[in-house]
Structure formats: structure tokens, C-alpha cells
N, C-alpha and C positions, 0 to 999 in steps of 0.2 A: 550469468547475465544479471545486471542490477535490476531492481524494481523501478519501473518507469512511473513517475508521478507528474501529472499535469496540473498546474495551477490555473484554475478557471474561475469565472464568476462575472458579475455585472461590472460595467465600466465604473472606474472610480473607487473600487473596493479595496485597493491597496495591493494588488497582485504582484506588481513588480517590486514593491517595497518588501513584501514577504519573500519573494525570490532572492533578493539581495541579502536578507537576513539569514535565510537558510543556507545560502552558499557562501556567506561571510564575504561577499564581494568578489568571489573567485569565479563566478560564472562568466561565460562568454557567449554572446549572441543569444541570450535567453536560455542557455542550457548550462547546467552545472552538476557535477558529481558531489554527493554529500555523504560523508562518513557518519554512520549511525552509532551514537554512544551506547556502550553496553558494559556495565561494570563486571559482568561475568568474564568477558574477554580480557579485561584488565587483570583480573585475578589469575586467569590462566597464564597470561604472559609473565606475571610476577613469579609464578610457580615453575614454569618450564624454561624461562629465560631464552626465548627463541631469537633467531637472527632477525626475524621480520614479524611484524604484527599487522594483520589486515582485517579491518572491521567490515561488517556488511555495509553496502552502499545503496543509495537510491539515486536515480537519475532524475533530477528536477528540471522541469521545463516551464518557462513563463509563457503565458498565453500571448500569442502574437496578435497585432492589430489585423483587421481584415473583415471580410464579409461573414455572414452567418455560416455559410458553407465552409469557409476556411476555419472558423472556430470549431465547428463540429468535427471536421476532419482532424484537427489537432487533438481534440479530446478522444477521438476514437483510437489513437495510437497509444494511449496510456494504459497502465495496469490499474491505477487508482487515481481518481479525480480528487483534487483538493479544492473544494468550493469555498471561495472567500466571500464573506459578506461584510458590507460597510456598516459598522456599528460606532462610527465616530462622525464628527462634523455636524452641520446643521440638519435637524429633522431626519435622523437616520430611520429608514424604513426597510430593514434588511429582508423581511419576509416577502414583501411585495417585489423587491428587486430580484431576489433569488427565484421567485416563481416566474417572473418575466423571462429570466435567463433560462430556466428549466423548460419553458414552453418552446424555445428554439430547438432544444434537444429532442423534445417529444415530437415535434413536427418532422424533424429529420428522420427519426426512427419510424414514424408513421409512413413516410414516403418509402422507406426501405421495405417495410412490411408489405405495403400494397404492391410494390414492384415484384417482390418475391411471390406473392399470392398469384400473380398472373403467370409466372413461370411454373409454379407447382400445379396450377390448374391444367396446364398442357401435359405435365408429367403424369398427372392422375389419369388423363384420357389415354395416355400411352401405356398405362398399366404399371407404372413404376412403383416398386415396393416402398412402403412408408409414406407415400404421397398423401394419403388420407390423414395419417396422424400428423404430418407437418401442417396440412391445411387447417386442422382443428386448432393447433397451438397458435398458428399465425392469426387465425380469426379471433382467438381469445386475446392475443396481443393487440390486435387492431382495435378491438372494443375497449381495452384498457387505455390505450393511447388516445383514442377518440374522446375519452372522458377526461383527458388532460393528465392522466396518471403516468408516472415513470415505470418502466418495466421492472425496476428493483422491487416494487411493491406487488408484483403479480406472483402469486404462489405457483411454483414450477417444480415438477419432478426433474431429476437429473437428466433424463433423456430429452425432456422438453426443452430444458435450458440449452442442451447441446444443439438442438435443432435451431434455436433462435440465435445462437452464437454465429451461425453461418451468414447472417446479415450484418454482423458487426454492430450490434445495437449499443449506442452510447449511453442510454439510460439504464442499461443493465449492469454497467460497470460499478464496482464498489466506489463509495464516495466517503470523504471525511469533510465535515463542515467546520470552517474556521470563522469564528466571530472576531473580526478585526476591530477591537474596541479602543476607545479613547483611553489614554493612560489614567485619567481621573476615575475611570470606572473599573479599573483592575482591583482585585483579581477576578471578580465574577462577571464583569461586563454589563451589569445592570439590565434594564428592561430590553434593550435591543438584542443583547446576547441571549436572553431568555426566549425571544421569538425564534432565533436561529436554532436553539436547542429543541424547541417544540417541533420545528420542521424536520430536524434530523431524527428525532425520536419517532416521528410518524413513519419514517422510512427504515427504522432500525439501524440508522447510521451513527457512528460516533461523532461527537462535536467537542471542540475545545475553544477556549477563549484566550486571546493574546493581543498584544499591541505590536503590529508588524514594525512600526517605527521604533518602538523601544527595543525590540529584538535586534533590529539592524544596528542600533547604537551599541547595544551590549556586545554584539559580535566583534566590535573593534577593541574591546577591553580584554585584559588578562582574566583568567578564571576567578581569581580571588575578588577582583573588583566586580565581576559579573554577579557572583554569589551575593555580595554585599548589597548591590543595587536591587537584585531580585527580592531579597528579604524586605527591603523597604517598600516594595509593592505587594508584599504578601504572596510572592511566587516562589515555589520550592523546586522548580525544575525548568530547564530551558524550553523554549518553544520548539526547538528541534526535537528534543527528547519526547515531548508530549505528542508532537505530530507523528514521529516515528512509531510510537506505540499504537496510535490510532490507525495509521496506515497498515501496520501489521494486522491489527484486529479486523479492519474492514476488508483487507485483501485475503484474509484466511491464511496468514503466513505464520511460520515459526522460525526460530533460529537454532541451528545446530553448529557445533564447533569441531574443528580438527586442531590438534595441538602436538607439537614436537619441537625439536631443536631448530629445524629449518624455519618453521613458521607456525604461529598460532593464528587461526582465522575463523571468522564468523560467516556462516552461509545462510542466506534466506532460503526458505523452502516451503512448499505448500503444506498446510496442516494435514496430518494423516497420510503423508506420502509414504509408499513402501520404500524400504531401504535402497533398492536399486535405482529408483527414481531420484531419491535424495543424493545418491552417489553421482548421478549424471550432472548435478550442479557443479561438480568439480571438473568432470570431463565427460563428454557424451559417451565415449567408449566404455566408461565405468558401468553403465547400466547393462550393456550387453555382456560384459565379462565379469560381472559381479559374482563373487563366491560366498562371502559372508561379511558381516559387520561385527566388529568388536566394540562394545558400547560401555560407557561409564557416565558418571555425572561430573559436573564441574567441581563439586565439593570433594568427591573421592579423588579426582585427579590432583587437585590442589594439595590434598593431604599426602598423597603418595609422591608427588613431584614429577612423575613421568608416566606415560603409557607403559613403558618397559617395566617399571617397578610394579605396576598393577598386574601386568601380564605374568611376571615372575611369581607374584603372590596368588595367581589364579583368581583374581578379582574382576577380570573383564568378562562381561556377559557376551556370549557368542549368539548372534541372531542371524536368521536366514532371510530369504527373499520376502517373506510375508511380514516381516517386522515393520511396524509403523513408527517412523521416527518422531520423537517427542521434542518439544521445546526444551532447550538446555542440554540435550544429549551431547556428549563428546564421543566422536566415532573414529575408528580406524577401519577403513574399508580394505578387505582382501580382494584383490582383483586378479583374474587369470588372463592368459593371452592366447 
């Protein structure tokens, strides 16, 4: 499944322009699939000459118009939120606009926490196991939200986080801040972008600066023209590339690869996922029938030319169920039936 990214933020921030830039105008009804650029996959493809090359993808969705409840419901469906801030036009005040938008999300989560507290109170009276522990973390969440703070900034143990996930809290979702700046302020975005970065840093979230309008224009050019124009603005990477890296960082994701004559492919995967869980990204049955993983690196495979050559030379690492897949691994999974 692709990573789901929701473009959210205050009205007038340029969300739809950014959506059009990321999807290169190929989105429909506010939804588009976007291929993630990765030079490692390009190198693998050049080495093994596969019949098909499949990059990692994200599913990008533009924020629809509607009520606060509809906007919150939209954000809840995402894996990662792309928070767009207006850093262009007359008197940009991105910090205030973002905080007003965040308040809607905080209030929605507060309502969910309070509703769940009522249910857990009944469960506690009925003697349900773990009801007391859940009550404690819900009360801590309520206090945090009452103070206007998003749940991303609440220190949580893994089991506490799991309990909160049951109410689908939108302010607990990973986020990337995008300072949508005037072209004249590129590449750093000036004072407005600095305010966005300060907000992001306070949450431990990544932030990037771009001009959505410029990125939409660049998407219509061929690669050489894009590179030349970016250089003129002091930009060394596409907005898509920078957003992708930020989404991977915020979402706790890595990329591993499979490579052979039929296909070279990049697979998004949770950081530190055990090998069977990583294998399930290819097919859900692979986790249950996992036997072992044969692992190498991009550099080693490029040098050898194929997994078969590495296998014949005894240079493939054989890893078991406890192996934690690493970013950039090239893996051949051995699956039983």
C-alpha cells in the first residue's frame, strides 16, 4: 500500500497549487499517485536491466472544502499530514494561521478523548483489565489538549501511544510543515518561513521551504530546463524530492529494494521492521510463510550485476525472522508454502 499524505492547512495557503505541483497535473478529484524519486533505484535498474522499474509511491490528497468536521475526518485518514503555510502575498502571518488551524484539530481530539473517557469509566466499574491505565493516559491527553497542545508533543510510552490510537487522534499523526513562500524569498523563505520552522521545531517536525506556484510551473518543463531554473533560484532539489524525504523522516519510514530481471522496485517500510513484516509489503502471505531473507546493499548488487552473481559468490547475507530491515537494503525473500 502506498503512503497516504493529506495536504492540509489554513485557507489560502496554496494547498491545491501544491497538490497540482506534486502530481504534475495528473491528479483527479483531488487525489493523485506520485512516484518518489530515488537515485538508488535508478542505479539498480541500470545494473540489472529489469523489464519493469517501480518506484515507491505516495497517495497525495488535496484538502476538500467543507466544515471543520469534514476537514478533521479528511486528516484522520492520512498517514502523514502536509501542513501548508502561507508565506507569500500581503502581510503573511503563517504562525497565527497555522495555530488557528491546529486549534480545530485539538478541539476534535479533545472531544474524542472526553467521549472515550466516559466509555472507559464504565469499563473500569465492570472490572475490565487495563481500564485504569487507559484512564490515566486519557486524562493526561485531556490535560495536554486543554492547554491547546497537540498530542504529538505529549511524551508517550509505546503502550500508551497504542491506547491513544484507538480514538484515531489527528494531532498525534506525523506532520511535515511546508512554508509556501514567495519566489522572491527563495531559497530560504525569509522571515515568514523562519516562523514556520520555529513552530515545526517546537514539535520536532521537519519543515521545508518552497514556492508551490514555481514548482507547478517547473513540473511542466523537461528535466534539463527544470534544473536550470532551480539553479537560478538557488534550489538544488525538486520540491517533491524534499517533501518525500521529509515525509519518510516524519513517518518513520525507510526504503528497501527488490531487484531482478522481471522488476526492480522500491518498497516503503516502517523503520526497524522485522524481515517478515517488511516482506508483507510485497504480499500479506509473505509474513506468515517467511523462511529467510537474503540481503545485500545497492553498491554490492550494482558491482555484481545480479542477485544470482552475489549468491554464487557467497556474498549474500542470510538473515532470519529477527533481522531488522535497514534503509537501502536489497532483499530476496525466501518464502515457503
